[in-house]
Backbone bond lengths (Angstrom), bond angles and torsions (degrees), N, CA, C in turn:
res aa  C-N    CA-C-N  psi(-1)  N-CA   C-N-CA  omega(-1)  CA-C   N-CA-C  phi
1 M - - - 1.448 - - 1.524 108.23 -
2 K 1.283 116.21 133.97 1.457 121.65 -176.62 1.529 110.05 -94.02
3 D 1.351 116.56 136.94 1.463 121.50 177.88 1.523 109.42 -83.72
4 V 1.351 115.65 90.80 1.464 118.86 -179.25 1.509 112.18 -79.58
5 D 1.318 117.45 -29.12 1.463 120.91 -178.02 1.507 113.01 -98.13
6 G 1.297 118.69 5.20 1.439 121.25 -177.55 1.514 110.98 103.16
7 P 1.321 117.67 166.69 1.468 121.14 -176.07 1.518 113.63 -65.91
8 E 1.350 118.68 -24.82 1.465 118.70 -177.47 1.520 113.16 -71.04
9 H 1.337 117.77 -11.77 1.464 121.03 179.56 1.520 112.75 -108.89
10 S 1.302 117.20 5.17 1.456 120.38 -178.06 1.522 109.75 -85.10
11 P 1.341 117.09 155.20 1.460 120.17 177.41 1.522 112.49 -62.47
12 S 1.315 116.66 -19.37 1.468 118.89 -179.46 1.526 112.94 -91.61
13 Y 1.340 117.07 5.75 1.455 120.36 178.14 1.520 108.41 -59.90
14 P 1.323 119.23 128.43 1.469 120.43 -173.43 1.519 113.41 -70.34
15 Y 1.302 114.15 142.25 1.451 121.83 172.85 1.525 107.41 -83.91
16 R 1.313 117.40 126.69 1.462 121.17 -179.12 1.519 108.83 -115.30
17 Y 1.309 115.74 106.97 1.463 121.69 -177.51 1.516 111.47 -53.66
18 A 1.322 117.48 -45.99 1.469 121.13 -176.18 1.528 111.66 -61.95
19 E 1.327 118.29 -33.89 1.469 120.52 178.52 1.518 110.98 -70.10
20 Q 1.313 117.03 -33.83 1.465 120.69 -176.94 1.530 113.40 -85.90
21 Y 1.304 118.33 -31.09 1.463 121.08 -172.11 1.518 114.66 -114.43
22 S 1.303 118.28 11.53 1.462 121.40 178.19 1.521 109.39 -116.23
23 P 1.350 116.76 96.42 1.456 118.06 178.64 1.524 110.59 -70.06
24 P 1.316 116.96 165.81 1.467 119.32 176.31 1.520 110.78 -57.72
25 E 1.289 117.01 159.56 1.474 122.24 179.22 1.538 108.40 -59.06
26 P 1.340 118.25 128.72 1.475 119.66 -178.40 1.525 112.13 -70.59
27 E 1.319 114.78 148.85 1.459 121.89 174.71 1.518 108.22 -114.60
28 R 1.317 117.37 135.43 1.466 122.11 179.52 1.517 108.91 -73.49
29 V 1.327 116.56 130.67 1.460 122.59 177.81 1.514 109.47 -104.67
30 S 1.317 117.39 -38.83 1.461 122.96 177.49 1.518 107.63 -151.77
31 D 1.329 115.89 -171.53 1.472 119.64 179.42 1.526 112.04 -63.74
32 V 1.325 117.29 -25.01 1.453 120.37 -175.10 1.516 114.70 -120.16
33 A 1.323 118.26 -3.57 1.467 120.30 -175.30 1.521 111.98 -125.54
34 I 1.339 113.49 149.00 1.466 121.44 174.42 1.513 108.21 -131.64
35 T 1.312 116.72 165.11 1.447 121.80 172.31 1.523 108.21 -133.12
36 T 1.335 115.73 137.74 1.459 120.16 177.53 1.529 108.78 -110.64
37 F 1.299 116.54 -59.41 1.458 121.78 176.72 1.524 107.66 -96.15
38 E 1.320 117.46 157.82 1.464 121.34 -179.41 1.543 109.69 -58.06
39 H 1.299 116.15 131.37 1.473 124.14 178.18 1.531 113.31 67.05
40 V 1.320 118.56 16.38 1.457 121.93 177.17 1.531 107.07 -113.49
41 Y 1.326 115.88 103.52 1.462 121.88 -179.47 1.510 109.08 -103.18
42 E 1.318 115.62 136.77 1.456 121.28 -177.78 1.519 109.98 -133.63
43 V 1.336 115.79 152.14 1.458 119.88 170.59 1.525 105.87 -67.99
44 D 1.301 116.47 137.20 1.468 121.09 179.41 1.537 108.36 -55.11
45 P 1.324 118.50 118.98 1.469 121.15 -176.65 1.528 113.76 -57.09
46 R 1.329 117.75 -26.80 1.468 119.95 178.82 1.514 111.41 -62.43
47 L 1.322 117.77 -27.55 1.463 120.95 -178.58 1.526 112.29 -79.41
48 M 1.322 117.20 -14.03 1.459 120.37 -176.63 1.521 113.30 -109.19
49 Q 1.295 119.75 -5.44 1.467 121.57 -173.38 1.509 113.81 -60.27
50 R 1.296 117.61 -30.68 1.467 119.57 -176.31 1.524 112.37 -72.97
51 W 1.352 117.93 -37.07 1.451 121.13 -173.64 1.521 114.58 -110.75
52 V 1.326 117.59 -22.37 1.467 120.55 -174.75 1.525 108.92 -122.17
53 L 1.315 116.80 119.99 1.458 121.03 177.39 1.530 108.26 -66.85
54 Q 1.323 116.68 124.69 1.458 121.33 -178.18 1.521 109.75 -82.45
55 Q 1.331 115.77 136.09 1.458 121.46 177.48 1.514 109.38 -108.10
56 T 1.312 115.21 148.97 1.461 120.37 176.53 1.521 107.95 -96.17
57 F 1.331 115.65 122.32 1.464 121.35 179.12 1.524 108.76 -110.23
58 P 1.326 117.62 144.05 1.460 117.30 170.75 1.535 109.22 -67.27
59 N 1.296 116.48 153.24 1.469 120.68 -177.69 1.515 111.92 -56.23
60 W 1.319 117.60 -42.50 1.462 120.68 -177.23 1.521 110.76 -63.91
61 D 1.348 117.95 -33.09 1.461 120.42 -179.24 1.525 110.68 -73.60
62 S 1.327 117.03 -38.64 1.463 119.74 176.21 1.520 110.49 -60.87
63 L 1.328 116.34 -43.36 1.465 120.21 179.89 1.534 111.20 -67.75
64 R 1.332 117.71 -35.84 1.462 121.91 177.49 1.530 110.32 -64.17
65 I 1.333 116.33 -44.23 1.466 120.70 179.50 1.533 110.19 -62.87
66 M 1.319 117.18 -44.58 1.454 120.02 -179.68 1.521 111.99 -65.95
67 A 1.320 116.84 -36.31 1.466 119.89 -179.89 1.532 111.59 -68.95
68 S 1.330 117.30 -26.92 1.465 119.39 -176.84 1.517 113.92 -98.77
69 R 1.328 118.62 2.97 1.465 119.50 -175.00 1.529 112.82 -65.51
70 Q 1.352 117.76 -33.37 1.467 118.29 179.23 1.525 110.71 -69.30
71 D 1.343 117.16 -37.77 1.469 120.32 175.75 1.525 110.20 -60.94
72 Y 1.314 116.57 -41.68 1.473 120.30 179.31 1.523 111.20 -64.11
73 L 1.344 116.49 -45.55 1.462 119.44 178.49 1.523 112.09 -61.56
74 D 1.333 115.83 -41.68 1.468 119.91 176.95 1.527 111.26 -59.45
75 W 1.339 116.15 -43.07 1.456 120.46 179.67 1.527 110.87 -64.25
76 M 1.340 117.01 -44.70 1.459 120.90 178.61 1.521 111.12 -60.92
77 H 1.332 117.21 -43.08 1.461 120.75 -179.92 1.528 110.53 -63.82
78 R 1.321 117.54 -41.81 1.474 120.01 179.84 1.529 111.48 -64.68
79 H 1.307 117.78 -34.49 1.469 120.43 -173.55 1.527 114.56 -94.80
80 F 1.322 118.94 -26.79 1.452 119.28 -171.10 1.518 115.97 -128.86
81 A 1.311 119.12 -17.74 1.470 120.35 -174.48 1.523 111.06 -97.83
82 T 1.318 114.82 130.28 1.468 117.63 172.04 1.521 109.30 -90.44
83 T 1.324 116.48 -26.43 1.466 122.43 176.91 1.519 108.48 -140.86
84 V 1.320 115.89 136.54 1.459 120.99 175.50 1.524 106.67 -107.49
85 I 1.333 115.92 122.10 1.460 121.72 -175.33 1.522 109.41 -99.48
86 N 1.310 116.48 130.43 1.449 121.88 177.49 1.526 107.88 -74.97
87 G 1.317 117.54 127.17 1.471 122.14 -176.69 1.506 112.41 -61.50
88 S 1.362 118.20 -39.94 1.476 119.38 -179.67 1.516 111.36 -67.29
89 A 1.331 117.13 -36.22 1.456 119.78 178.55 1.523 109.71 -66.13
90 L 1.317 116.53 -39.68 1.460 120.70 179.12 1.528 111.11 -64.53
91 L 1.331 117.51 -43.24 1.467 121.17 177.95 1.538 111.32 -64.53
92 A 1.331 116.90 -39.33 1.460 120.04 178.38 1.529 110.28 -62.70
93 E 1.328 116.35 -39.39 1.468 120.97 178.52 1.533 110.82 -64.60
94 V 1.323 116.60 -43.90 1.470 120.49 178.87 1.528 110.48 -64.97
95 N 1.330 118.08 -42.56 1.466 121.03 178.80 1.529 111.29 -64.27
96 A 1.333 117.55 -37.24 1.459 121.12 178.14 1.533 110.50 -65.14
97 E 1.332 116.43 -40.82 1.461 120.39 177.33 1.521 110.72 -64.55
98 D 1.324 117.22 -41.29 1.461 121.11 178.68 1.534 111.46 -63.63
99 A 1.333 116.48 -39.75 1.465 120.45 179.50 1.522 110.83 -67.40
100 A 1.333 116.86 -36.02 1.480 121.08 -179.53 1.519 111.58 -75.06
101 N 1.323 117.69 -27.45 1.471 122.11 -176.84 1.521 109.31 -127.87
102 P 1.339 118.09 74.64 1.479 118.87 -178.92 1.534 110.11 -65.23
103 P 1.333 116.60 149.27 1.471 119.72 -179.81 1.523 110.47 -65.70
104 S 1.301 115.32 149.89 1.455 121.27 179.06 1.539 109.41 -70.02
105 T 1.325 116.69 141.11 1.467 120.34 179.30 1.522 111.75 -85.83
106 A 1.315 116.68 -16.99 1.460 120.17 178.88 1.515 110.00 -77.62
107 A 1.313 115.79 140.16 1.469 120.79 177.70 1.518 108.76 -69.19
108 P 1.321 116.78 139.88 1.470 118.87 179.22 1.533 110.66 -64.62
109 Q 1.318 115.03 141.54 1.456 120.27 179.06 1.514 110.34 -79.36
110 Q 1.319 116.19 133.60 1.461 120.22 177.90 1.504 108.49 -99.72
111 E 1.326 114.10 141.99 1.462 118.63 178.22 1.508 108.57 -77.85
112 A 1.334 115.41 149.66 1.456 120.58 176.66 1.522 109.25 -71.38
113 P 1.326 116.45 143.55 1.479 118.73 178.46 1.525 109.77 -64.39
114 Q 1.300 116.33 146.49 1.482 120.86 -178.49 1.492 110.71 -103.35
């Protein structure tokens, strides 16, 4: 078989594990989030190691999952949601309630043991 498109398109082109399974160096976004690829935000894996077994994904699969997440959410909303709540509106409502009802500065009284 002749390589008409160059060696990178031939069946003998080598598979390089490091190219497929080494995402870009993560950047910290907050105390709990990192980003590796542009617009791909993840919970910092160090925070999940105790309870969630971490899986290694090839880079192309991580990007495929991220690209299809809106389709998945749309499907879930069509099949299961009667109302879709905007997260910012919900946070604004919670913040308004907190502003209207500030926490008491007095320490709560504890009852004596009986």
